[in-house]
C-alpha positions as CSV (number, residue, x, y, z in Angstrom):
1,X,-79.3,3.3,-8.5
2,X,-81.9,5.8,-8.8
3,X,-83.7,6.5,-5.4
4,X,-86.2,9.0,-4.3
5,X,-84.8,11.8,-1.8
6,X,-87.0,11.5,1.6
7,X,-89.5,13.7,2.4
8,X,-87.3,15.0,5.1
9,X,-85.4,17.2,2.6
10,X,-88.7,19.3,1.9
11,X,-89.3,19.9,5.6
12,X,-85.7,20.9,6.3
13,X,-85.6,23.0,3.4
14,X,-88.5,25.2,4.4
15,X,-87.0,25.6,8.0
16,X,-83.9,27.4,7.0
17,X,-85.6,30.9,5.8
18,X,-88.0,30.4,9.0
19,X,-84.9,30.4,11.2
20,X,-83.7,33.4,9.5
21,X,-87.1,35.4,10.1
22,X,-87.1,34.3,13.7
23,X,-83.6,35.7,14.5
24,X,-85.3,39.1,13.2
25,X,-84.0,42.1,11.6
26,X,-80.7,43.9,13.8
27,X,-81.3,46.6,16.2
28,X,-80.4,49.9,14.8
29,X,-76.8,50.4,14.6
30,X,-76.3,46.6,15.4
31,X,-75.9,45.3,11.9
32,X,-72.9,45.6,9.9
33,X,-74.8,46.3,7.0
34,X,-76.0,49.6,8.3
35,X,-74.1,52.3,10.1
36,X,-74.4,52.5,13.7
37,X,-76.3,55.6,15.2
38,X,-74.2,56.7,17.8
39,X,-74.0,59.9,19.4
40,X,-70.1,59.6,19.9
41,X,-70.0,59.1,16.0
42,X,-72.2,61.7,14.6
43,X,-72.8,65.2,15.5
44,X,-71.4,65.8,18.8
45,X,-74.3,66.4,21.1
46,X,-77.0,65.8,18.4
47,X,-79.1,68.1,16.2
48,X,-82.5,68.8,16.9
49,X,-85.3,69.9,14.5
50,X,-88.4,71.4,15.5
51,X,-90.5,74.5,15.7
52,X,-89.5,76.1,18.8
53,X,-89.0,80.0,18.5
54,X,-86.0,80.0,21.2
55,X,-82.8,78.7,19.6
56,X,-81.2,76.2,22.2
57,X,-77.7,74.8,22.0
58,X,-75.9,72.1,23.5
59,X,-72.4,71.8,24.9
60,X,-70.9,70.7,21.8
61,X,-72.2,73.7,19.7
62,X,-74.7,72.1,17.7
63,X,-77.8,74.1,17.9
64,X,-81.7,73.6,17.1
65,X,-83.4,75.6,14.4
66,X,-85.8,77.9,15.4
67,X,-87.9,77.1,11.9
68,X,-89.7,74.1,11.5
69,X,-87.2,72.0,9.5
70,X,-89.8,68.9,9.4
71,X,-91.4,70.6,6.6
72,X,-88.1,70.3,4.5
73,X,-87.6,66.3,4.0
74,X,-84.4,66.6,2.3
75,X,-83.0,68.7,5.4
76,X,-84.5,65.9,7.8
77,X,-82.8,63.1,5.6
78,X,-79.5,65.1,5.5
79,X,-79.5,65.7,9.1
80,X,-80.1,62.1,9.7
81,X,-77.3,61.0,7.9
82,X,-74.9,63.3,9.7
83,X,-76.1,61.7,13.3
84,X,-75.9,58.2,11.9
85,X,-72.6,58.7,9.9
86,X,-70.1,55.8,11.6
87,X,-67.4,54.9,9.6
88,X,-66.6,51.2,9.5
89,X,-63.1,51.7,10.8
90,X,-64.6,53.6,14.1
91,X,-66.5,49.9,14.9
92,X,-65.1,47.4,17.2
93,X,-63.9,44.4,15.0
94,X,-66.5,42.2,16.1
95,X,-69.2,44.4,14.3
96,X,-67.1,45.8,11.4
97,X,-67.2,42.9,9.1
98,X,-70.6,41.7,9.6
99,X,-72.4,40.3,6.6
100,X,-74.2,42.5,4.2
101,X,-77.2,42.4,1.8
102,X,-76.6,41.1,-1.5
103,X,-72.8,39.5,-0.4
104,X,-71.1,37.0,-2.6
105,X,-68.7,34.4,-1.2
106,X,-66.5,32.2,-3.3
107,X,-64.0,29.8,-1.5
108,X,-62.5,26.6,-1.6
109,X,-62.6,23.9,1.5
110,X,-60.9,20.7,2.8
111,X,-61.4,18.5,5.6
112,X,-62.2,14.9,6.2
113,X,-65.4,12.7,5.3
114,X,-66.1,9.7,7.3
115,X,-67.7,7.4,5.1
116,X,-70.4,4.6,6.4
117,X,-69.2,1.0,6.2
118,X,-72.6,0.4,4.5
119,X,-72.2,2.7,1.7
120,X,-74.2,2.0,-1.8
121,X,-71.8,3.3,-3.9
122,X,-71.8,0.7,-6.7
123,X,-73.8,-0.4,-9.6
124,X,-73.9,-4.3,-9.9
125,X,-73.7,-5.7,-13.5
126,X,-74.2,-9.3,-13.9
127,X,-72.4,-9.4,-16.9
128,X,-69.3,-8.5,-15.2
129,X,-68.9,-11.0,-12.2
130,X,-66.0,-9.0,-10.8
131,X,-68.2,-5.7,-10.4
132,X,-70.2,-5.0,-7.5
133,X,-70.1,-3.8,-4.0
134,X,-66.5,-3.3,-2.4
135,X,-65.8,-1.8,1.1
136,X,-64.1,1.4,1.0
137,X,-61.7,3.4,3.2
138,X,-63.8,5.1,5.8
139,X,-61.8,7.9,6.7
140,X,-60.9,10.0,3.5
141,X,-59.9,13.5,2.5
142,X,-62.5,15.8,1.5
143,X,-61.7,18.7,-0.9
144,X,-64.1,21.4,-2.9
145,X,-65.0,24.5,-4.1
146,X,-68.5,26.7,-3.1
147,X,-70.2,29.6,-4.4
148,X,-73.0,31.5,-2.2
149,X,-75.4,34.3,-2.4
150,X,-77.0,36.1,0.4
151,X,-79.7,38.5,-0.4
152,X,-79.8,39.5,3.3
153,X,-77.5,39.1,6.2
154,X,-79.7,36.1,7.7
155,X,-80.1,34.0,4.7
156,X,-78.6,32.5,1.6
157,X,-78.0,29.7,-0.7
158,X,-75.0,28.2,-1.8
159,X,-74.0,25.6,-4.2
160,X,-70.6,23.1,-4.0
161,X,-69.0,20.5,-5.6
162,X,-66.2,18.3,-4.1
163,X,-64.1,15.2,-4.3
164,X,-63.2,12.6,-1.5
165,X,-60.3,10.5,-2.8
166,X,-60.5,6.9,-1.2
167,X,-59.2,3.5,-1.7
168,X,-60.5,-0.1,-2.1
169,X,-59.2,-3.1,0.1
170,X,-57.0,-4.0,-2.8
171,X,-55.2,-0.8,-2.8
172,X,-56.8,0.7,-6.1
173,X,-57.8,4.2,-5.8
174,X,-61.5,5.6,-6.5
175,X,-62.6,9.0,-6.1
176,X,-66.3,9.4,-4.7
177,X,-67.7,12.8,-5.8
178,X,-70.6,15.3,-4.6
179,X,-72.5,18.0,-6.3
180,X,-75.2,19.9,-3.9
181,X,-76.9,22.6,-3.1
182,X,-78.2,24.1,0.2
183,X,-80.0,27.1,2.0
184,X,-78.0,28.9,4.7
185,X,-79.8,30.4,8.0
186,X,-77.0,32.7,10.0
187,X,-77.0,35.1,12.8
188,X,-75.5,38.0,10.7
189,X,-75.0,40.5,13.4
190,X,-71.2,40.2,13.9
191,X,-67.9,39.4,12.3
192,X,-68.0,35.9,14.1
193,X,-71.5,34.3,12.6
194,X,-72.8,31.1,13.5
195,X,-74.9,29.3,10.8
196,X,-77.1,26.2,10.1
197,X,-77.9,24.7,6.7
198,X,-79.8,22.0,5.1
199,X,-79.6,20.6,1.6
200,X,-79.5,17.8,-1.0
201,X,-77.6,16.8,-3.9
202,X,-75.7,13.7,-5.4
203,X,-73.1,11.3,-4.1
204,X,-71.7,9.2,-6.6
205,X,-68.5,7.3,-8.2
206,X,-67.7,6.8,-11.9
207,X,-65.0,4.1,-12.3
208,X,-64.2,1.4,-14.7
209,X,-63.2,-0.8,-11.6
210,X,-65.3,-3.0,-9.4
211,X,-67.8,-0.4,-8.1
212,X,-68.7,0.5,-11.4
213,X,-70.6,4.2,-11.9
214,X,-73.3,4.9,-9.4
215,X,-75.1,8.1,-8.5
216,X,-77.2,8.3,-5.5
217,X,-79.2,11.2,-4.0
218,X,-77.9,12.7,-0.8
219,X,-79.3,15.0,1.9
220,X,-77.1,17.0,4.3
221,X,-77.6,19.0,7.3
222,X,-75.3,20.7,9.8
223,X,-73.9,23.7,11.0
224,X,-70.8,25.7,12.1
225,X,-69.2,29.4,11.9
226,X,-67.5,31.8,9.8
227,X,-65.2,34.4,10.8
228,X,-65.0,37.5,8.5
229,X,-61.3,38.8,9.0
230,X,-61.5,41.8,6.8
231,X,-63.5,43.1,3.8
232,X,-62.2,40.4,1.6
233,X,-61.3,37.1,3.5
234,X,-63.5,34.9,5.4
235,X,-62.6,31.6,7.5
236,X,-65.5,29.1,7.9
237,X,-65.9,25.6,9.7
238,X,-68.7,23.3,8.7
239,X,-69.7,19.8,10.7
240,X,-72.4,18.1,8.6
241,X,-74.2,14.7,8.6
242,X,-74.7,13.5,5.0
243,X,-77.5,11.1,4.6
244,X,-77.5,8.5,1.6
245,X,-78.8,5.0,1.0
246,X,-77.5,1.9,2.8
247,X,-76.4,-1.2,1.1
248,X,-79.6,-3.4,1.3
249,X,-82.5,-4.5,-0.6
250,X,-85.0,-2.2,1.4
251,X,-84.7,1.1,-0.4
252,X,-85.7,3.2,2.8
253,X,-82.5,2.1,4.6
254,X,-80.3,5.1,5.1
255,X,-76.7,5.8,5.9
256,X,-75.1,8.6,7.7
257,X,-71.8,9.8,6.7
258,X,-70.1,12.6,8.8
259,X,-68.1,15.5,7.2
260,X,-65.8,18.3,9.1
261,X,-64.7,21.1,6.4
262,X,-62.4,24.0,7.0
263,X,-63.0,26.7,4.1
264,X,-61.3,29.8,3.2
265,X,-63.7,32.2,1.0
266,X,-63.6,35.6,-0.7
267,X,-66.4,37.7,0.2
268,X,-67.5,40.2,-2.7
269,X,-70.0,43.0,-3.2
270,X,-69.8,44.8,0.1
271,X,-70.9,48.2,0.3
272,X,-68.7,51.0,-0.2
273,X,-68.9,53.8,2.1
274,X,-68.3,57.6,2.2
275,X,-64.7,58.5,3.0
276,X,-65.7,61.6,4.6
277,X,-68.6,62.9,6.8
278,X,-71.7,64.0,5.2
279,X,-72.1,67.8,5.0
280,X,-73.9,69.1,7.8
281,X,-77.0,70.9,6.7
282,X,-77.2,74.8,7.3
283,X,-79.1,75.6,10.3
284,X,-80.5,78.9,11.5
285,X,-78.2,80.9,14.0
286,X,-77.8,79.2,17.1
287,X,-77.2,80.1,21.0
288,X,-74.1,78.2,21.7
289,X,-73.9,79.2,25.4
290,X,-77.7,79.4,26.0
291,X,-77.8,82.8,27.5
292,X,-80.5,83.9,25.1
293,X,-78.2,86.0,22.9
294,X,-78.0,84.7,19.6
295,X,-74.5,83.8,18.4
296,X,-74.2,86.9,15.7
297,X,-75.2,89.4,18.6
298,X,-73.0,87.4,21.3
299,X,-69.5,89.0,22.3
300,X,-68.9,85.6,24.0
301,X,-70.4,82.9,22.1
302,X,-69.3,79.6,24.2
303,X,-69.6,82.0,27.8
304,X,-73.2,82.6,28.9
305,X,-74.1,86.3,30.3
306,X,-73.9,86.9,33.9
307,X,-77.5,88.6,34.4
308,X,-76.5,90.8,37.5
309,X,-77.6,94.1,36.4
310,X,-74.1,95.0,35.4
311,X,-73.3,95.2,31.4
312,X,-76.2,92.7,30.6
313,X,-76.4,93.3,26.9
314,X,-73.2,92.1,25.6
315,X,-73.7,88.3,26.0
316,X,-70.4,87.9,28.2
317,X,-69.8,87.0,32.0
318,X,-68.3,89.6,34.0
319,X,-65.0,88.3,35.3
320,X,-63.5,88.1,38.8
321,X,-59.9,86.6,38.3
322,X,-59.2,86.5,42.0
323,X,-62.4,85.6,43.2
324,X,-62.8,88.5,45.6
325,X,-66.7,89.6,44.7
326,X,-65.2,92.7,42.9
327,X,-65.6,92.5,39.1
328,X,-62.1,93.1,37.1
329,X,-63.1,96.4,35.6
330,X,-63.8,97.7,39.3
331,X,-61.2,96.2,40.8
332,X,-58.1,98.1,41.6
333,X,-56.2,94.6,42.1
334,X,-57.7,92.2,39.7
335,X,-55.1,89.3,40.4
336,X,-55.0,89.6,44.0
337,X,-58.1,88.7,46.3
338,X,-58.9,91.7,48.4
339,X,-61.7,93.4,50.3
340,X,-63.6,97.1,50.2
341,X,-63.4,99.7,49.1
342,X,-60.8,98.8,46.1
343,X,-60.7,95.1,45.9
344,X,-57.1,95.2,47.0
345,X,-55.3,92.6,49.5
346,X,-54.6,93.2,53.0
347,X,-51.0,93.4,53.8
348,X,-49.0,90.1,54.8
349,X,-46.6,91.8,57.0
350,X,-44.3,88.7,57.8
351,X,-44.8,87.3,54.5
352,X,-45.8,83.9,55.4
353,X,-48.8,83.9,53.0
354,X,-51.5,84.7,55.7
355,X,-53.0,88.3,55.4
356,X,-52.5,90.2,58.8
357,X,-56.4,90.2,59.4
358,X,-56.1,86.2,60.0
359,X,-52.6,86.2,61.0
360,X,-52.3,85.7,64.9
361,X,-48.8,86.6,64.9
362,X,-48.2,89.5,62.1
363,X,-44.4,89.9,62.8
364,X,-43.6,86.2,62.9
365,X,-43.9,83.9,59.9
366,X,-45.8,80.6,60.5
367,X,-43.8,77.5,60.7
368,X,-45.1,75.2,57.7
369,X,-44.9,71.7,59.7
370,X,-48.6,70.4,59.1
371,X,-49.2,71.4,62.8
372,X,-51.9,74.3,63.2
373,X,-50.4,76.1,60.0
374,X,-53.4,78.2,59.6
375,X,-52.9,80.4,62.7
376,X,-49.9,82.3,61.4
377,X,-47.6,81.4,64.1
378,X,-44.4,79.7,64.5
379,X,-44.7,76.3,66.4
380,X,-43.0,72.8,66.6
381,X,-44.6,69.6,66.2
382,X,-45.6,68.0,69.5
383,X,-43.6,65.4,70.7
384,X,-46.2,62.6,70.7
385,X,-46.7,63.6,66.6
386,X,-42.9,63.3,66.1
387,X,-42.9,59.9,67.6
388,X,-45.3,58.8,65.2
389,X,-43.5,60.2,62.4
390,X,-41.3,57.9,59.9
391,X,-41.2,53.9,60.4
392,X,-43.8,53.0,62.7
393,X,-42.5,49.5,64.8
394,X,-45.4,47.4,66.0
395,X,-47.4,47.3,62.9
396,X,-47.2,44.3,61.2
397,X,-49.2,41.7,58.6
398,X,-49.8,38.3,57.8
399,X,-47.0,37.0,55.1
400,X,-47.6,38.3,51.6
401,X,-51.0,39.8,52.6
402,X,-52.3,42.9,53.6
403,X,-53.9,41.4,56.8
404,X,-52.9,43.5,59.9
405,X,-52.1,41.2,62.4
406,X,-53.8,41.5,66.2
407,X,-50.6,42.3,67.9
408,X,-50.6,45.8,65.8
409,X,-53.9,46.8,67.5
410,X,-52.2,48.6,70.3
411,X,-49.9,50.7,68.0
412,X,-52.9,51.6,65.8
413,X,-55.2,52.6,68.7
414,X,-52.1,55.0,69.9
415,X,-52.1,56.6,66.5
416,X,-56.0,57.0,66.7
417,X,-55.5,58.7,69.9
418,X,-53.0,61.1,68.6
419,X,-54.6,62.0,65.8
420,X,-57.9,62.5,67.5
421,X,-55.8,64.9,69.9
422,X,-54.4,67.0,67.0
423,X,-57.0,67.4,64.8
424,X,-55.0,69.9,62.5
425,X,-52.6,66.9,61.8
426,X,-52.9,65.3,58.3
427,X,-50.8,62.3,57.5
428,X,-49.7,60.0,54.4
429,X,-49.5,56.4,55.2
430,X,-46.8,54.6,53.1
431,X,-46.3,50.9,52.6
432,X,-42.7,49.4,51.6
433,X,-41.6,45.9,51.1
434,X,-38.2,44.1,50.8
435,X,-36.9,43.5,47.4
436,X,-38.1,39.6,47.1
437,X,-41.0,38.7,44.6
438,X,-42.2,40.7,41.7
439,X,-41.8,44.5,41.7
440,X,-45.4,44.7,40.5
441,X,-46.8,42.4,43.0
442,X,-44.8,44.2,45.8
443,X,-46.0,47.7,44.5
444,X,-49.6,46.3,45.1
445,X,-49.1,44.7,48.2
446,X,-47.6,47.9,49.8
447,X,-50.2,49.9,48.7
448,X,-52.9,47.6,50.0
449,X,-51.4,47.4,53.6
450,X,-51.2,51.2,53.6
451,X,-54.9,51.2,52.7
452,X,-55.8,48.7,55.3
453,X,-53.9,51.1,58.0
454,X,-56.3,53.8,56.8
455,X,-59.2,51.6,57.0
456,X,-58.6,50.9,60.6
457,X,-57.8,54.4,61.6
458,X,-60.9,55.5,59.7
459,X,-63.0,53.0,61.3
460,X,-62.1,54.3,64.6
461,X,-63.2,57.9,64.2
462,X,-60.2,59.6,62.2
463,X,-61.8,61.7,59.4
464,X,-60.9,59.9,56.1
465,X,-60.2,63.3,54.4
466,X,-57.1,63.5,56.8
467,X,-55.4,60.4,55.5
468,X,-53.7,59.7,52.3
469,X,-52.1,56.4,51.3
470,X,-49.2,55.5,49.1
471,X,-47.2,52.2,48.2
472,X,-43.7,52.3,47.0
473,X,-43.0,48.6,47.1
474,X,-39.3,47.8,47.3
475,X,-38.3,51.4,45.9
476,X,-37.2,53.0,48.9
477,X,-35.6,50.7,51.0
478,X,-33.7,52.0,54.4
479,X,-31.5,49.0,55.1
480,X,-29.9,46.0,53.2
481,X,-31.9,43.4,51.3
482,X,-29.1,41.0,51.7
483,X,-29.5,40.1,55.2
484,X,-33.0,39.0,56.9
485,X,-32.6,41.6,59.7
486,X,-32.2,44.2,56.7
487,X,-35.3,43.0,54.8
488,X,-37.5,43.0,57.9
489,X,-36.4,46.7,58.6
490,X,-37.5,47.5,55.0
491,X,-40.8,45.9,55.1
492,X,-42.4,48.8,57.2
493,X,-45.0,51.3,57.4
494,X,-44.4,55.0,57.7
495,X,-46.6,57.9,58.7
496,X,-45.4,61.3,57.2
497,X,-47.2,64.6,58.4
498,X,-48.6,66.7,55.5
499,X,-47.7,70.2,55.2
500,X,-50.4,72.9,53.7
501,X,-48.6,72.6,50.4
502,X,-48.8,68.7,50.1
């Protein structure tokens, strides 16, 4: 039979390019067709062109030109290439293989074709009584090949040919076939590309059996997604509605046939990119450290001059290695912090690391125990502090949680009192668990419990910078993990006083 394709074909055919235009061009650097303009992938810090008289420099050493390079279009273009150069291998996979202009796609597909029971795939012949409409198997394999051309990443056209092997009720085979074309609008920004399509073609059979030879016009529309795995290979999923004529006396009757396809394609005609970074244009002398001395005249191009009235013409900072306020070339002891007149340190008679001018006991070395270590005198930890050193009894938590139980408040308040009474004391709060459970979970739980104790102490007025926390999980047991009592001992909070070296 020969029937007219419904006018819907024309309307939907015009929609595809409109959808592509509606999606619009990609943002700069967002399409796979053009390299991304990224400061990380281009010249580090960027290159600035302009007519400034003073040469400027950024932290990476890329300086601005003191001449007006905008008068040289070739140099401007070259600088832009350097800034935008971003090799495909540096992009994330989701953008690396996005569609490009003028791409070709050549592929095969397979799937299923759900044929409407009221198909019109037959040619009546009154001279052959056995020829006429026959029911076909509804669910059939669907095999074919396709070729596509995409002038822009967002729109293309494709041609397909395929077969759908089926059977009649009597078991004899018949092979419906299709030849068709369609327009494709796709969101061509990423390696995973959704699309819609609409097209038309022919759906027919050509047999010497009961169906005879028949070709009917068919409209199809649908959508799907493409996955560009690499430069050459693409996977594709299509879901379509194939609209053809329905058996009956009225030519306006239509039947809907569903199609689900999985395809594999080769992608061709991708743009080759340079293997090396474009050569950076030669620029005027720069001032990398920004101290006002151009690099050829600067003896320390990466360190700015210290303008202090002392040797200000060499472009170098004056060095004071020991930080005592005496420049090294005027300091008799450049590696030891000292005082006037020569920059040398005061003696440390008892050798405890505290100079005699701040040491309250110059003949007795300081006891480095975390208690008043800055006075230079020997001492011992107060008994109250000693009682709160090591494993602290009375601090308990809800099972497998870092929530402090109310019964622990009395012990914690006593710790707050002692820490406030001795403000020079700094501590580490360490959490420990028994060996039950996963090691990673126990390590995390022990740290969270130590943090909960710190949060309480800080909330009660103890300075946060006096407390550090650590979680050791089951790694430092003090008892066996084979008994209930031993495991209870291993689940603990410890306070350790930190010395000046910790």
